[in-house]
C-alpha positions as CSV (number, residue, x, y, z in Angstrom):
1,M,-70.6,151.1,-19.3
2,D,-72.4,148.3,-17.5
3,P,-75.0,149.1,-14.9
4,F,-72.9,148.0,-12.0
5,G,-70.1,150.4,-13.0
6,A,-72.6,153.2,-13.3
7,L,-74.1,152.4,-9.9
8,I,-70.6,152.5,-8.3
9,I,-69.8,155.8,-9.9
10,F,-73.2,157.2,-8.8
11,V,-72.8,156.0,-5.2
12,I,-69.3,157.5,-4.8
13,T,-70.3,160.7,-6.5
14,W,-73.5,161.0,-4.4
15,W,-71.6,160.7,-1.1
16,L,-68.9,163.1,-2.2
17,V,-71.4,165.7,-3.3
18,F,-73.6,165.1,-0.2
19,F,-70.7,165.8,2.2
20,M,-69.9,169.0,0.2
21,T,-73.4,170.3,0.4
22,L,-74.0,169.6,4.1
23,P,-72.4,172.9,5.3
24,F,-74.4,175.1,2.9
25,G,-77.0,177.4,4.7
26,V,-76.2,176.1,8.2
27,R,-77.1,178.6,10.9
28,V,-76.5,177.8,14.6
29,P,-79.0,179.2,17.2
30,D,-78.0,182.2,19.2
31,E,-79.1,180.5,22.4
32,P,-79.1,176.7,22.1
33,E,-81.6,174.7,24.2
34,P,-80.3,172.9,27.2
35,G,-79.0,169.5,26.3
36,H,-78.3,170.4,22.6
37,A,-74.9,170.9,21.1
38,P,-74.1,174.6,20.6
39,S,-73.0,173.8,17.0
40,A,-76.2,172.0,16.0
41,P,-77.9,173.7,13.1
42,E,-81.4,175.2,13.6
43,R,-82.8,173.8,10.3
44,P,-80.4,171.3,8.7
45,R,-82.6,170.8,5.5
46,V,-81.2,167.3,5.0
47,A,-84.0,166.2,2.6
48,L,-83.4,169.3,0.3
49,K,-79.7,168.7,0.3
50,A,-80.2,165.0,-0.5
51,A,-82.5,165.9,-3.4
52,I,-80.0,168.4,-4.8
53,T,-77.2,165.9,-4.3
54,T,-79.1,163.3,-6.2
55,A,-79.7,165.6,-9.2
56,I,-76.0,166.6,-9.3
57,A,-74.9,162.9,-8.9
58,V,-77.2,161.8,-11.7
59,S,-75.8,164.4,-14.1
60,I,-72.2,163.6,-13.2
61,T,-72.8,159.9,-13.6
62,G,-74.4,160.6,-17.0
63,L,-71.4,162.7,-18.1
64,V,-69.0,160.0,-17.0
65,A,-71.0,157.2,-18.7
66,A,-71.2,159.2,-21.9
67,A,-67.4,159.9,-21.8
68,V,-66.8,156.1,-21.3
69,E,-69.3,155.1,-24.0
70,Y,-67.9,157.4,-26.6
71,D,-64.2,156.5,-25.7
72,I,-63.4,160.0,-24.5
73,I,-62.1,158.2,-21.4
74,S,-60.7,154.7,-21.8
75,F,-59.8,152.9,-18.7
76,R,-58.7,149.9,-20.7
77,E,-55.6,151.8,-22.0
78,W,-54.4,152.4,-18.4
79,V,-54.4,148.6,-17.7
80,E,-52.4,147.5,-20.6
């Protein structure tokens, strides 16, 4: 797999996993401050979720790259 293809797989996987991890551990305040949305989380932990997402996306990209490299998945057969 070329680096551009791996980058595309990584970016797509990263965003999919990131959106799946966003709701984990979200707690809304009992009494929101005036001017804040009542559904806004107290501590969103976006940096932690981005780090976890990056680790998961790297491993999924590695698995897909290995599957393509060892011809477990062949996209060229689908085209012909």
